[in-house]
MIDOSE-1310 file (N, C-alpha, C; in nm, 2 decimals, decimal comma, always signed):
residues 71
mtti	+0,10/-0,12/-0,02/-0,01/+0,00/-0,01/+0,08/+0,13/+0,01; +0,06/+0,23/-0,08/+0,13/+0,35/-0,09/+0,07/+0,45/-0,02; +0,16/+0,51/+0,08/+0,08/+0,64/+0,12/+0,15/+0,76/+0,07; +0,07/+0,86/+0,04/+0,11/+0,99/+0,00/+0,12/+1,09/+0,10
ttlf	+0,23/+1,15/+0,13/+0,25/+1,26/+0,25/+0,30/+1,38/+0,16; +0,23/+1,49/+0,21/+0,27/+1,62/+0,16/+0,37/+1,69/+0,26; +0,48/+1,72/+0,20/+0,59/+1,78/+0,29/+0,66/+1,91/+0,22; +0,63/+2,01/+0,34/+0,67/+2,15/+0,29/+0,83/+2,15/+0,30
ipqk	+0,90/+2,21/+0,20/+1,00/+2,25/+0,22/+1,07/+2,39/+0,18; +1,16/+2,43/+0,28/+1,18/+2,57/+0,27/+1,24/+2,59/+0,11; +1,21/+2,73/+0,07/+1,24/+2,76/-0,05/+1,41/+2,72/-0,08; +1,50/+2,77/+0,01/+1,64/+2,76/-0,02/+1,67/+2,59/-0,04
ieke	+1,61/+2,51/+0,05/+1,66/+2,36/+0,04/+1,57/+2,30/-0,10; +1,46/+2,36/-0,13/+1,40/+2,34/-0,24/+1,48/+2,36/-0,39; +1,51/+2,49/-0,38/+1,62/+2,52/-0,49/+1,72/+2,44/-0,50; +1,79/+2,39/-0,38/+1,92/+2,28/-0,39/+1,86/+2,16/-0,44
vkei	+1,72/+2,12/-0,39/+1,71/+1,98/-0,44/+1,69/+1,97/-0,59; +1,61/+2,09/-0,63/+1,60/+2,11/-0,77/+1,72/+2,09/-0,85; +1,84/+2,18/-0,85/+1,94/+2,18/-0,88/+2,02/+2,02/-0,88; +2,04/+2,00/-0,77/+2,11/+1,86/-0,76/+2,05/+1,74/-0,83
sqgf	+1,92/+1,75/-0,82/+1,84/+1,63/-0,89/+1,85/+1,64/-1,06; +1,83/+1,78/-1,07/+1,84/+1,78/-1,23/+2,00/+1,73/-1,26; +2,09/+1,77/-1,19/+2,23/+1,72/-1,21/+2,24/+1,57/-1,23; +2,16/+1,51/-1,15/+2,15/+1,36/-1,14/+2,08/+1,32/-1,24
glsk	+1,98/+1,37/-1,31/+1,91/+1,31/-1,39/+1,77/+1,25/-1,33; +1,75/+1,33/-1,21/+1,63/+1,25/-1,14/+1,53/+1,36/-1,12; +1,39/+1,31/-1,10/+1,28/+1,40/-1,05/+1,32/+1,44/-0,91; +1,26/+1,56/-0,87/+1,27/+1,61/-0,73/+1,23/+1,50/-0,65
edfi	+1,11/+1,42/-0,68/+1,06/+1,34/-0,60/+1,16/+1,19/-0,57; +1,21/+1,14/-0,69/+1,27/+1,04/-0,67/+1,41/+1,08/-0,59; +1,46/+1,21/-0,60/+1,60/+1,23/-0,53/+1,58/+1,24/-0,40; +1,46/+1,30/-0,35/+1,43/+1,31/-0,20/+1,39/+1,18/-0,16
inai	+1,33/+1,07/-0,23/+1,31/+0,95/-0,16/+1,43/+0,89/-0,15; +1,53/+0,90/-0,24/+1,65/+0,83/-0,25/+1,74/+0,89/-0,12; +1,72/+1,00/-0,11/+1,80/+1,08/+0,00/+1,74/+1,03/+0,14; +1,61/+1,01/+0,18/+1,56/+0,97/+0,28/+1,57/+0,83/+0,32
lfyl	+1,61/+0,74/+0,19/+1,63/+0,61/+0,23/+1,79/+0,59/+0,25; +1,86/+0,68/+0,21/+2,02/+0,68/+0,23/+2,04/+0,70/+0,38; +1,96/+0,81/+0,42/+1,96/+0,89/+0,55/+1,91/+0,76/+0,66; +1,80/+0,69/+0,62/+1,73/+0,58/+0,70/+1,82/+0,46/+0,73
knle	+1,90/+0,43/+0,61/+2,01/+0,31/+0,61/+2,14/+0,38/+0,69; +2,15/+0,48/+0,70/+2,30/+0,51/+0,78/+2,25/+0,52/+0,92; +2,12/+0,58/+0,94/+2,08/+0,58/+1,08/+2,05/+0,44/+1,13; +2,03/+0,35/+1,07/+2,01/+0,23/+1,11/+2,13/+0,16/+1,16
kkie	+2,24/+0,17/+1,08/+2,40/+0,14/+1,10/+2,41/+0,20/+1,23; +2,41/+0,33/+1,24/+2,46/+0,40/+1,37/+2,37/+0,32/+1,50; +2,27/+0,31/+1,49/+2,18/+0,23/+1,58/+2,23/+0,11/+1,63; +2,26/+0,02/+1,52/+2,33/-0,09/+1,54/+2,49/-0,10/+1,61
lkke	+2,55/+0,01/+1,56/+2,68/+0,03/+1,62/+2,67/+0,06/+1,75; +2,56/+0,16/+1,80/+2,56/+0,18/+1,93/+2,53/+0,08/+2,01; +2,43/-0,02/+1,98/+2,39/-0,12/+2,04/+2,52/-0,23/+2,06; +2,60/-0,24/+1,93/+2,72/-0,32/+1,97/+2,81/-0,27/+2,08
letw	+2,85/-0,15/+2,08/+2,94/-0,08/+2,17/+2,88/-0,10/+2,32; +2,75/-0,08/+2,33/+2,70/-0,09/+2,47/+2,69/-0,24/+2,51; +2,70/-0,33/+2,41/+2,71/-0,47/+2,47/+2,86/-0,49/+2,50; +2,98/-0,43/+2,42/+3,11/-0,45/+2,46/+3,14/-0,37/+2,58
ekis	+3,06/-0,26/+2,60/+3,08/-0,20/+2,73/+3,05/-0,27/+2,86; +2,94/-0,33/+2,84/+2,87/-0,44/+2,94/+2,96/-0,53/+2,97; +3,02/-0,63/+2,88/+3,11/-0,72/+2,90/+3,23/-0,66/+2,95; +3,27/-0,56/+2,90/+3,40/-0,51/+2,97/+3,39/-0,46/+3,10
nddl	+3,27/-0,42/+3,15/+3,26/-0,37/+3,32/+3,25/-0,52/+3,36; +3,18/-0,62/+3,31/+3,13/-0,77/+3,40/+3,29/-0,80/+3,43; +3,39/-0,81/+3,30/+3,49/-0,86/+3,33/+3,59/-0,78/+3,42; +3,59/-0,65/+3,44/+3,65/-0,58/+3,53/+3,60/-0,62/+3,66
lkfe	+3,48/-0,64/+3,69/+3,44/-0,64/+3,82/+3,49/-0,81/+3,87; +3,48/-0,92/+3,76/+3,54/-1,05/+3,80/+3,68/-1,02/+3,83; +3,74/-0,95/+3,76/+3,90/-0,92/+3,79/+3,90/-0,86/+3,92; +3,85/-0,77/+3,97/+3,86/-0,71/+4,10/+3,81/-0,80/+4,20
ksi	+3,71/-0,88/+4,18/+3,69/-0,97/+4,29/+3,80/-1,08/+4,30; +3,89/-1,10/+4,21/+3,97/-1,21/+4,21/+4,10/-1,16/+4,27; +4,11/-1,04/+4,29/+4,24/-0,98/+4,37/+4,22/-0,95/+4,51
């Protein structure tokens, strides 16, 4: 199912989108959709990295506590 959403873009950004999308030979709509998808993919990677770092930090803290108990 496709949902259509209206988005109001400031004129300055609209002008840049128009120029850049024309440079790539894309419609403004396709350019914006691709930009959003690119952003979401990168955001997803950042979230995964954050989770991984939190896991490593917890493991590190657990190991430090075990070490401190052993001395």
